[in-house]
N, C-alpha and C positions, 0 to 999 in steps of 0.2 A: 955347050955354051953355058953350062952351069956355073963356070967360073965367072963369066960376065954378069950373070944374074946375081951372083953372090956379091960382086963388087957394087952392082947397082943397088942391091938391098942395103948394103953397108952405107953407101952414099945417101940413100933415102933416110935411113935411120939417123945419120949424122945431121942431115938437113932438118929433120923433125926435131932433134934435140936442140939444134941451134935456134930454130923458130920458137920452140918452147921457152928457152932461156931468154930470148929477145922479148917475148911476150911478158915473162915474169919481170924483167928489168923495166919494161915500159909501164907495166901496172904499178910497180913500186914508185917509179918517178911520177906517175900521174897521182898516186896517193899522196906523195910528199908535196907535190905542187898544189894539190887540192887543200891540204892541211895549211900550207903557207897562205894560200889565197883566203881560206876561211879565217885565219888569224888576222889578215889585213881587213877583211870585212868586219870582223868583230871590233877591231880597233877603230875603223871608220864609224861604225855604229855608235861606239862609246863616245867618240869625238862629237858626232852629230847630236847625241843626247845631251852632252855637256853644253854645246852651243845653244841648243833649244832651251835648256834650263836658264842659261844666261839671258837669252832673248825674252823669255817669259818674265824673269825678274825685272828686266829693263822695262817691259811693257807695264808691269804693275807700278813701277816708279813713275812712268810717264802718265799713267791714268791718275795716280794720286796728285801729281803736279797739275794736271789738267783740271781736276776737281777743285784744288786749292785756287787756281787761277780763276775758275768760274765763280767761286764764292767771292773772291776779291773783286772781280768785275761786277758782280751783282751789287755788292756794297757800294762800289764807286758810282754805279748808275743811280742807286737810291740817294746817295749824297748829292749828286749833280741835280737830280730832280728836286730834292728838298731845297737846294740852294736856288734853283731857278724859280721854284714856287715861292720861296721866301722873298726873292728879289722882285718878283712880279706883284706881290701883295704889299710891298713896302711903299709908303707914300713918297719917299724921296726918289724912288726909281723912275717915276713918271717924267721927271725933268732931268734927263741925263745931261751932264756937262754944266749944269747950273750950280754955282756955289755962292 
């Protein structure tokens, strides 16, 4: 039965070679897929970084606009108080509607 063992050995070697080749091809495909995925992650990271920069710039613009609005509101409050204090101390303001 040495002929049977020889055929079995040959089949086992062919199977080992086929498995080895399959493992190599699988490893190459995984490597390629990983590189592509890494490229997508890098692209996503770059897009997110750009969006973050834009959002921070917009935040600074909004903060500046808020500060300007606060100053303008403060001035308006002072003018209203001054007008009310001026109207309250005016002698003609005590008799509203009289002319």
